[in-house]
C-alpha positions as CSV (number, residue, x, y, z in Angstrom):
1,M,51.7,10.3,47.3
2,E,53.8,9.0,50.1
3,R,52.6,7.4,53.4
4,E,53.9,4.8,55.6
5,G,57.2,3.9,53.6
6,S,55.2,3.8,50.5
7,T,55.3,6.0,47.3
8,I,52.5,5.9,44.9
9,V,52.6,7.7,41.6
10,F,49.7,8.1,39.2
11,H,50.3,9.4,35.5
12,R,47.7,10.7,33.1
13,V,45.1,11.4,35.6
14,P,42.3,13.6,34.0
15,A,42.1,17.1,35.6
16,A,38.8,18.7,36.4
17,D,40.7,22.3,36.6
18,V,44.1,23.6,35.9
19,R,45.1,27.0,37.3
20,E,46.6,29.3,34.6
21,N,48.7,31.4,36.8
22,C,50.4,28.5,38.8
23,G,49.7,25.2,36.8
24,E,48.1,23.6,39.9
25,V,45.9,20.8,38.9
26,H,42.6,19.9,40.5
27,H,40.8,16.6,40.4
28,S,36.8,15.9,40.7
29,A,35.8,14.4,43.9
30,N,35.0,11.1,42.2
31,I,38.5,10.6,40.7
32,T,40.3,11.7,43.8
33,K,38.1,8.9,45.6
34,V,39.4,6.4,43.1
35,L,43.1,7.5,43.5
36,L,42.8,7.4,47.3
37,Q,41.3,3.9,47.3
38,Q,44.1,2.6,44.7
39,A,46.8,4.0,47.1
40,E,45.3,2.6,50.2
41,T,45.1,-0.9,48.5
42,S,48.8,-0.6,47.5
43,I,49.8,0.5,51.0
44,A,48.0,-2.1,52.6
45,Q,49.6,-4.6,50.5
46,G,53.1,-3.3,51.6
47,V,54.0,-2.0,48.3
48,E,57.0,0.4,48.4
49,V,56.7,2.0,45.0
50,D,53.8,1.9,42.7
51,V,53.4,3.7,39.5
52,R,50.2,3.5,37.7
53,C,48.5,5.1,34.8
54,A,45.0,6.4,34.4
55,A,42.8,6.4,31.4
56,F,39.2,6.4,30.6
57,C,37.4,3.3,29.2
58,S,33.7,3.3,28.2
59,G,33.2,6.3,30.6
60,S,34.9,4.7,33.4
61,L,38.3,5.6,35.2
62,I,40.7,2.8,34.7
63,I,44.1,2.8,36.9
64,D,46.5,0.2,35.8
65,S,50.3,-0.6,36.1
66,E,52.9,1.4,34.1
67,S,53.1,-1.3,31.6
68,F,49.5,-0.2,30.5
69,C,50.8,3.5,30.2
70,R,53.5,2.1,27.9
71,R,51.0,0.4,25.7
72,Q,48.8,3.3,25.3
73,R,51.5,6.0,24.2
74,P,51.5,6.7,20.6
């Protein structure tokens, strides 16, 4: 997402649906809401570039910094 001079990137976000013919990814309304809230917070803080990783923990979507992504990779 790019807005107001900020670039926000989310990795490993669970997809609700992936189109077989084009690979387009769709997310649930709840996941989209969480992503937009996280992005708006970063933008409001004046962050220029933010890379975050998504994961499920006890049934909840957790979005954390890129360092979290590195720790979770096999």
